[in-house]
C-alpha positions in Angstrom: -36.2 72.3 167.7 -37.1 73.6 164.3 -39.1 76.8 164.1 -42.6 76.5 162.7 -43.1 77.4 159.1 -46.1 78.9 157.3 -47.7 76.2 155.2 -50.6 78.1 153.7 -52.6 81.3 153.9 -56.0 82.4 152.5 -57.8 85.7 152.6 -61.5 86.7 152.8 -64.0 88.7 154.8 -64.8 86.2 157.5 -66.4 88.6 160.0 -68.4 90.8 157.7 -66.6 94.1 158.4 -65.9 94.7 154.7 -62.2 94.0 155.1 -60.4 90.9 154.1 -58.8 88.9 156.9 -55.9 86.5 156.5 -56.1 83.0 157.8 -52.7 81.3 158.3 -52.0 77.6 158.7 -48.6 76.7 160.0 -46.9 73.3 159.7 -47.0 72.7 163.5 -50.8 72.7 163.4 -51.2 76.2 164.6 -53.8 78.6 163.1 -53.8 82.4 163.1 -56.2 85.1 162.0 -54.8 88.5 161.1 -56.8 91.7 160.5 -54.8 94.7 159.2 -51.6 92.8 159.9 -52.4 92.2 163.5 -53.1 88.8 165.0 -56.6 88.8 166.3 -56.9 85.1 167.1 -54.7 82.1 167.2 -54.7 78.5 168.4 -52.7 75.3 168.0 -54.3 72.0 167.2 -58.0 71.7 168.2 -60.4 74.2 166.5 -63.8 73.6 168.1 -64.3 70.1 166.6 -61.4 70.0 164.1 -58.0 68.7 165.0 -55.7 70.9 162.9 -52.7 69.2 161.3 -49.8 70.7 159.5 -50.8 69.1 156.2 -54.4 70.4 156.2 -55.5 72.3 153.0 -57.5 75.6 153.3 -59.8 77.2 150.7 -61.6 80.5 151.3 -65.1 80.6 149.8 -68.6 81.7 150.7 -69.9 78.2 150.6 -73.3 78.7 152.2 -74.3 82.0 150.5 -74.4 84.2 153.6 -72.0 86.7 152.1 -69.3 85.8 154.6 -66.2 83.9 153.8 -65.9 80.4 155.2 -62.9 78.2 155.2 -63.1 74.7 153.6 -60.5 72.5 155.3 -59.5 69.1 154.0 -57.2 66.5 155.4 -56.3 64.0 152.6 -54.4 61.7 154.9 -57.4 60.7 157.0 -60.1 61.6 154.5 -61.8 64.3 156.6 -63.4 67.4 155.2 -64.8 70.4 157.2 -66.0 74.0 157.2 -64.5 76.6 159.5 -66.6 79.7 160.2 -65.9 82.8 162.2 -68.2 83.1 165.1 -68.1 85.0 168.4 -64.5 86.2 167.8 -63.0 82.8 166.9 -62.9 80.2 164.1 -65.2 77.3 164.8 -66.1 74.1 163.0 -69.9 73.8 162.6 -69.5 70.7 160.3 -67.0 68.1 159.5 -67.2 64.6 158.0 -65.0 61.6 157.3 -65.2 59.7 154.0 -67.5 59.4 152.1 -69.1 62.7 151.4 -72.8 62.1 150.8 -75.0 64.0 148.3 -77.8 63.7 145.8 -75.3 62.8 143.0 -74.0 59.8 145.0 -71.1 59.5 147.4 -67.5 60.7 147.1 -65.0 58.4 148.6 -62.2 60.7 149.9 -58.7 59.6 148.9 -55.2 60.9 149.6 -54.7 62.0 146.0 -57.9 64.2 145.9 -57.3 67.6 144.3 -59.7 70.4 145.4 -60.5 73.7 143.7 -63.1 76.5 143.7 -66.1 76.1 141.4 -69.7 77.1 141.0 -73.0 75.2 141.0 -76.2 76.8 139.6 -74.7 80.3 140.0 -73.6 79.7 143.6 -70.1 79.1 144.9 -69.1 75.5 145.2 -66.0 73.2 145.4 -64.6 70.9 142.9 -62.8 67.7 143.8 -61.0 65.3 141.4 -59.1 62.1 141.6 -56.8 62.4 138.5 -55.5 58.8 138.7 -58.9 57.3 137.7 -60.6 60.3 136.1 -63.4 60.8 138.6 -64.5 64.3 139.6 -67.3 65.9 141.4 -68.9 69.2 142.3 -69.5 69.7 146.1 -72.2 72.2 147.2 -73.6 73.2 150.5 -76.7 71.2 151.1 -78.1 73.1 154.1 -76.2 71.3 156.8 -73.3 69.5 155.0 -71.1 69.6 152.0 -71.9 66.9 149.4 -71.7 65.9 145.7 -74.3 67.5 143.5 -72.6 66.4 140.3 -70.4 63.4 139.7 -68.7 62.4 136.5 -66.1 60.1 135.1 -63.9 61.2 132.2 -62.0 58.2 130.8 -58.3 59.0 130.7 -57.7 58.3 127.1 -54.9 55.9 126.7 -53.2 54.8 123.5 -55.6 52.0 122.7 -58.4 54.5 122.5 -56.7 57.5 120.9 -53.8 55.9 119.0 -51.2 57.4 121.4 -48.8 55.0 123.0 -48.9 53.6 126.5 -45.5 53.3 128.1 -44.0 50.1 126.9 -46.4 49.7 124.0 -44.8 48.9 120.6 -45.7 50.1 117.2 -47.0 47.4 114.9 -44.1 45.3 113.4 -41.7 47.0 115.9 -39.0 44.7 116.9 -37.9 43.9 120.4 -34.2 44.5 121.2 -32.3 41.6 119.6 -35.2 40.5 117.5 -34.3 39.8 113.8 -36.3 40.0 110.6 -36.7 36.6 108.8 -33.4 35.7 107.2 -31.5 38.6 108.8 -27.8 37.9 109.4 -26.5 37.7 112.9 -23.7 40.1 113.6 -21.7 37.4 115.6 -21.7 35.0 112.7 -23.8 32.3 114.5 -26.4 32.4 111.8 -26.2 33.4 108.1 -28.8 34.7 105.8 -30.4 32.1 103.6 -31.3 32.4 99.9 -34.6 30.7 99.1 -32.8 27.8 97.4 -30.1 27.3 100.0 -30.0 24.1 102.1 -33.5 23.1 101.0 -32.2 22.4 97.4 -29.1 20.5 98.6 -26.6 23.4 98.2 -24.3 25.0 100.6 -24.9 28.8 101.3 -22.3 29.8 98.7 -24.1 27.9 95.9 -21.7 24.9 95.7 -22.8 21.3 95.7 -22.4 19.5 99.0 -19.4 17.5 97.7 -17.5 20.6 96.6 -14.2 21.4 98.2 -12.5 24.7 98.9 -9.8 25.6 96.3 -9.7 22.4 94.2 -11.9 19.6 92.8 -10.0 16.7 94.4 -11.5 13.4 95.3 -10.5 11.7 98.5 -7.0 10.2 98.0 -6.0 12.8 95.3 -2.6 14.4 95.6 -1.4 17.8 94.7 -0.8 18.3 91.0 -4.3 18.7 89.5 -5.1 15.7 87.2 -1.8 13.8 87.9 -2.7 10.4 89.2 0.5 9.4 90.8 3.1 10.7 93.3 6.3 9.6 94.9 5.8 8.0 98.2 9.3 7.1 99.6 11.6 8.9 97.2 10.8 12.6 96.8 12.7 12.7 93.5 10.9 9.8 91.9 7.7 10.3 90.0 5.5 8.4 87.6 2.5 9.4 85.7 -0.1 7.9 83.6 -2.6 9.3 81.3 -5.0 6.5 81.8 -8.4 7.4 83.0 -9.1 6.7 86.5 -12.3 5.8 88.4 -13.4 7.9 91.3 -12.4 6.1 94.5 -10.1 3.5 92.7 -7.5 2.3 95.2 -3.8 3.3 94.8 -1.1 0.7 95.7 2.6 1.2 95.9 4.6 -0.9 93.5 8.0 -2.5 94.3 9.8 0.6 93.1 8.0 2.7 95.8 5.7 4.5 93.4 1.9 4.8 93.6 0.3 3.9 90.4 -3.3 3.9 89.4 -4.3 0.6 87.8 -5.6 0.8 84.3 -9.3 0.3 84.4 -10.8 -2.7 82.7 -12.4 -1.4 79.5 
């Protein structure tokens, strides 16, 4: 079995003898009071109305103005808040309350993320409590028979839309998503190419050529190698014939009896 560990300790003159005592809270729910290094009182669990847990938070403060130190105790898991006071040689719990804490400034709904601290109200000791997640905070003062809110405020947690700072995930104006392209931007994988303003829409290919242009040469369908020559050997690689007669685009070519392709002379 694991040995208990000290979770928290606070100091203050709880009995009015002019000397500060130490109040210890252990993680097994036990509580001890030491005076001059000597344990003068201890218990485990129940403290006269308060069931001590290992996660309780302690705060030493003269909350009621009697010049003796009380212990504010808070359990954020179940929402309870109490006051421990030294009386007749022992710590006792004269007051404790579940959520909400009621007061003239409205109610405070106790939550697990509440953060407590020492404060003042109109020159007297008080407690502060804040819920940082939504910006609410309050001042808790002793109201004769209980602790309650005497001041309640809400400070908006300024986000990026109010201050200009960025929220997580917000984008700057005109900022691109990953993979998003500017208009006309070229894809790296070659699936899309950049367009000039006159490309495609004006009937041109992206490289500025007319749609009927061919790579390398200006041949019509049926042309053969040799530039402007209009005939070529078909059966005999050594045979050739040529003509300087003009030809019409798309004019059929027929082999003669000697095996040569000749372009018929156009009818002028």
